[in-house]
N, C-alpha and C positions, 0 to 999 in steps of 0.2 A: 302385698303383705308378706313379711318374712316368714318362711316356713321353718320354725324351730325344730321340727321333727327331723329335719335333715342333719342336724348336728350329731345325731346318734351314729352317723356314718364315720365320724372322725374320732381319733384319740387325741386329746389335748394335753400338751406338755407345757406346764407353767415353768418357764426357765428360772423363776425365783425359787423353785422347789427341787431342782435337780442339780447335781454337781457339775462343775465346769467341764469335766472330762466328757460327761454324757452330752452336754450341750454342743461341744465340739463335734462329737460323733454324729449327732443329728444334722448339724449344719453341713459337714463335708460329705455326708452320705446322700444329701438331697440337692445341694447347690453345686451342680456339676453338669457337664465337664468344665474344668477350670484350666485355663492356659497356665504355663509355668514361666515365671520370670527367673531366669538363671542370671543372678546379679553378680557382677564383678565390681570390687571396690578396693580401695587402698587406704590404709591408716595414715595418720599424720606422720608416723615414724617410718612409713614406707612398706609396711607389711601388706602383701596381697591377700585377698580373700575372694572366695567363689562359693556361692550358696544358692539353692533353689527355693522359690516361694510360689505357692499356688494360690495365695490370696492376692490376685493380680488382675488389673483391668486397664483399658484405655480411659483416660480422664476426660480429654476433650481434644479439639483440633485447632483452637484459636485462643491462646497458643497451643501447640501440640503438647500433650502431657500423658504420662503414665502414672499409675498408682499401684503400689504394692504394700503389703503389711507384714513386716517382720515382727510377728507377735513376740511378746516377752517370754523368755523361758523361766524355769524355776530359779535360775541363777541370775536373772536380770536381762539386760539388753544383749542381743546377739552381735557378733562381730560386725556384720554388715551394717547394722544400725549405728553402732559406735563409729565406724569408719565414715559413714555418710555425714554424721553429725560433725566429725572433725574436718572433713575435706569439702563437703558439699557437692561431691561428684560421684557418679556411678554409671555403669553400662548394663542394660538389660539385653541379654542374649536369649534367643528362642531355642527350644529344644526339639529335635526330631529323633526318630527311633534309634538311629545309629549312635547317638551320644547319650542315650537314656541311662545306660548303666553307669557311665562316668558321672553324669549328673547326680544320680542317686547316691553314689559314693561320697560326694561332697557334703551330704547331709549328716555325715557321721558325727560331726561336732569335734573338730580338731582344736588343740590349744591355739590361742591367739597368734602365737609366733610361728605356727606351722602353716605353710602354704598348701592349700588344697590342690592347686595346679600341679605341683610336683607329685602329690599322692595319687592322683587319678589319671595323669598322663595327657592332660589337655594343653593346648599351645596358646600362650598369650600373644596377641597381635596388637601392636601399638594403636591407640585411638588417635584421632586427629584434633579433637577439641577438649578432651578431658584426660586426666592422668591415668585412671584405671584402664587396663588393657581389655581388649575384646577377646572372645573365645573364637579362635581361628576355625575350629571345626563346626561352629554354629552357622546356620544359613542366614540369620538376620541379627543385626546388632543395633541397639539404640543408645547413642551417647546422651547422657542426661545430666542436667544441673539441678540441684535441689531447689525446689520452690518453698516447700513447707513440710514440716512433720506435725501431724495432728495426733495427740494422745487421747486415748479413750480407755479408761480403766487402769488398774494397777495389779501387779502380781502376774503369775504365770497365765499365759493366754490373753493378756491385755493387748489391745491394738495399738500399733504405732503406724499410722498411715503416712507413707512416704510419697509425697507428690513431687514428681520430677518433670521439668520442662525438657522436651526432646530437642536436642540441638542438631542431631544428624542421625540418619538411618543408613546402614550399610546392608546391601542385599547381595546374596550370591548371584553371579552374573546371569544365570538362567532363570532367575526369579523376576527379572525386569525386562519387559518387551520394548522398552523405549518410551512407553506412555503410562503403563500401569503394571501393578504386580500380577504375576501369573499365579493366581490363587491356588491352583492344583499342585503347584510345586513347592509351596511353603511347608507342607507336611508336618505340622506341629503335633506333639503328643500332648495329652491333657490328663490332669489328675481327676480320678474318681474318688469314691469312698475307700477308706482303709488302704490296702496295698495295691489297689487296682488303678490301671491307667488305660487310656484310649489312644490307639494309634489312628489318627484321623485320615492318614493316607490309605491304610489297609482296612479301615473300619473294623478294627480288631481290638478286643480287650486283652491286656496282658498284666502280669503281676510282678511287682518289685517290692520286696520287704525292705523297710528302712534299715540301714546298717546300724549295728550297735557299737 
């Protein structure tokens, strides 16, 4: 038999009764740590873009796929989403502590024609199978071709699930022992709630406020 008295131990939030901003705060403060997809893309006109997304996960392995969600802003689709819609290609770069500050700076929201690469001082490295470049300073890169974009909702905060098939992975040479990934050397950082991050190598929390 279900013990209804135990429900008194919980505070229930009906998401139909709270604003979207509060729903976001609840989700990101509880569903973590979240890995960061540092996505490089290129527009149909050739403008380069680089942006981080912590709504990110592995999709599957047959075929290999990654999924991230560039949620809509108050002004509509983000440059990353528009670029992928136009070209069907992108690269997911992983983020470690040494490039965390540069990654955070790309979240500032530059105009479409401005390249984040030049603003934050990261180096584009040519990809082998897709047009968007890789981040040379990153330790892991996944070249991806768009499989599908799934829309869920409209307006600010609405989801746009970008499903990409992984065509190739590039690993820093000391991450591969000839047979498998050396897990301890991947060293990704992860997003927590608010301005907080987790350095998985040092098992240390640190803070980075989003640039304005």
